[in-house]
C-alpha positions as CSV (number, residue, x, y, z in Angstrom):
1,X,110.7,164.9,51.4
2,X,110.9,167.4,54.2
3,X,114.1,168.4,56.0
4,X,113.1,166.5,59.1
5,X,112.8,163.1,57.4
6,X,116.2,163.3,55.7
7,X,118.0,163.3,59.1
8,X,116.1,160.3,60.5
9,X,118.2,157.1,60.4
10,X,116.8,153.6,60.5
11,X,118.8,151.0,62.5
12,X,120.7,148.4,60.5
13,X,118.9,145.1,60.3
14,X,120.5,142.2,62.0
15,X,122.1,139.5,59.9
16,X,122.8,136.0,61.2
17,X,124.2,132.8,59.7
18,X,123.1,129.4,60.7
19,X,122.1,125.9,59.6
20,X,118.6,124.9,58.5
21,X,117.2,122.3,60.9
22,X,113.6,122.0,59.6
23,X,112.0,122.7,56.2
24,X,108.6,121.0,56.8
25,X,106.5,124.1,56.6
26,X,105.5,125.9,53.4
27,X,107.8,128.9,52.6
28,X,109.3,128.7,56.1
29,X,112.5,127.2,57.4
30,X,113.8,126.9,61.0
31,X,117.4,128.1,61.2
32,X,119.6,127.2,64.2
33,X,122.2,129.9,65.0
34,X,125.0,129.1,67.4
35,X,126.9,131.6,69.4
36,X,129.6,131.3,72.1
37,X,128.9,133.1,75.3
38,X,131.0,133.4,78.4
39,X,129.3,132.9,81.8
40,X,129.4,136.2,83.6
41,X,130.5,134.8,87.0
42,X,132.4,131.5,86.3
43,X,133.9,132.4,82.9
44,X,133.0,129.1,81.2
45,X,132.5,129.4,77.5
46,X,129.2,127.8,76.5
47,X,127.5,127.3,73.1
48,X,124.1,128.9,72.9
49,X,121.7,127.9,70.1
50,X,118.9,130.2,69.0
51,X,116.3,128.9,66.6
52,X,114.7,131.4,64.2
53,X,111.8,130.9,61.8
54,X,112.7,132.4,58.4
55,X,110.7,133.1,55.3
56,X,111.9,131.1,52.2
57,X,109.8,132.3,49.3
58,X,110.7,129.7,46.8
59,X,111.2,126.7,49.1
60,X,114.9,126.5,48.1
61,X,116.4,125.6,51.5
62,X,116.7,122.1,52.8
63,X,117.9,120.5,56.0
64,X,121.6,120.9,56.5
65,X,122.0,124.0,54.3
66,X,124.1,126.9,55.7
67,X,122.1,130.1,55.1
68,X,122.3,133.8,55.9
69,X,119.1,135.4,57.3
70,X,118.1,139.0,57.9
71,X,115.7,140.5,60.3
72,X,112.5,141.9,58.7
73,X,109.0,143.0,59.6
74,X,106.7,140.4,61.2
75,X,105.6,138.0,58.5
76,X,103.6,135.8,60.9
77,X,103.1,135.4,64.7
78,X,106.6,134.0,65.2
79,X,108.4,134.7,61.8
80,X,110.5,137.9,61.8
81,X,113.4,136.8,59.6
82,X,113.9,136.0,55.9
83,X,116.5,134.0,54.0
84,X,119.0,136.3,52.2
85,X,121.1,133.6,50.6
86,X,122.2,130.0,50.7
87,X,125.9,130.1,51.7
88,X,126.5,126.3,51.4
89,X,124.3,123.5,50.2
90,X,124.0,120.3,52.3
91,X,126.2,117.4,51.2
């Protein structure tokens, strides 16, 4: 490895936690991640929901599970996340 490559840092991959809202696809789940944002002008705190398609290699996740997902390389046209772990199974 050359001296130049040792000093290059890669950015940390984003990690999110959310709830599985769909598991109808093969090896893919849709995870809804909620975040609270404050309106810049009026100051009202609102809940914003982002839906991410995440890769689930073994089809372990089901609707209602709380999961942790991590950003990764593009795996499909709209799938850039993968499931790290299931934090809590659905009841």
